[in-house]
C-alpha positions in Angstrom: 76.1 -20.8 107.8 75.8 -21.0 104.0 72.4 -20.8 102.3 72.1 -21.1 98.6 69.7 -21.9 95.9 70.7 -25.5 95.3 69.4 -25.6 91.7 71.5 -22.6 90.8 74.5 -23.6 92.8 75.2 -27.3 92.8 78.0 -28.7 95.0 80.8 -28.1 92.5 79.7 -24.5 92.1 79.6 -24.1 95.9 83.2 -25.3 96.2 84.2 -22.7 93.6 82.3 -20.0 95.5 83.9 -20.9 98.8 87.3 -20.7 97.2 86.6 -17.4 95.5 85.5 -15.9 98.9 88.7 -17.3 100.6 86.5 -19.5 102.8 88.5 -22.6 103.5 87.1 -25.1 106.0 90.6 -26.3 106.6 91.7 -22.9 108.0 90.4 -24.2 111.4 88.2 -21.1 111.9 85.1 -23.1 112.3 83.9 -26.0 114.5 80.7 -26.5 112.5 79.7 -25.3 109.1 76.0 -25.3 108.4 75.0 -25.6 104.7 71.8 -26.4 102.9 71.6 -29.1 100.2 74.0 -31.8 99.1 77.7 -30.8 99.3 81.2 -32.1 99.3 82.7 -29.7 101.9 83.3 -32.4 104.5 85.3 -34.4 102.0 88.1 -31.8 102.3 88.6 -32.6 106.0 92.0 -34.3 106.7 92.5 -36.9 109.4 92.7 -35.2 112.8 90.7 -32.2 111.9 87.6 -31.9 114.1 85.3 -29.5 112.2 82.1 -30.9 110.7 79.4 -30.0 108.3 75.7 -30.0 109.3 72.8 -29.8 107.0 70.5 -26.9 107.8 67.4 -28.8 106.7 68.1 -31.8 108.9 68.7 -29.7 112.1 65.7 -27.5 111.3 63.3 -30.5 110.8 64.7 -32.2 113.9 64.1 -29.2 116.0 60.7 -28.4 114.6 59.3 -31.9 114.6 60.0 -32.9 118.2 57.1 -33.1 120.6 56.7 -29.7 122.2 56.5 -29.2 126.0 55.5 -26.1 127.9 59.2 -25.2 128.1 59.3 -25.2 124.3 56.6 -22.5 124.0 59.0 -20.0 122.3 60.0 -22.7 119.9 56.4 -23.3 119.0 56.1 -19.7 117.8 59.1 -20.4 115.5 57.6 -23.6 114.1 53.8 -23.2 114.5 52.9 -26.2 112.4 54.4 -28.5 115.0 52.2 -27.3 117.8 49.6 -30.0 118.7 
């Protein structure tokens, strides 16, 4: 999971940061890479590679905006504004 201040680290800077930390998505260490904000990480994937990039914001909003059921009570505490 990669969280950054997007205004301070645009996509090109993110690419340089990953390289400087020896984080290479193509090393096959990861199945999913979560990152916030626009990025070009998935563009480095070659045909046949199965890892993927997911945007943190999209998954967070998807999970927090779905209609809650009694089974989701613990989730409601994490996203209290969605409780109706």
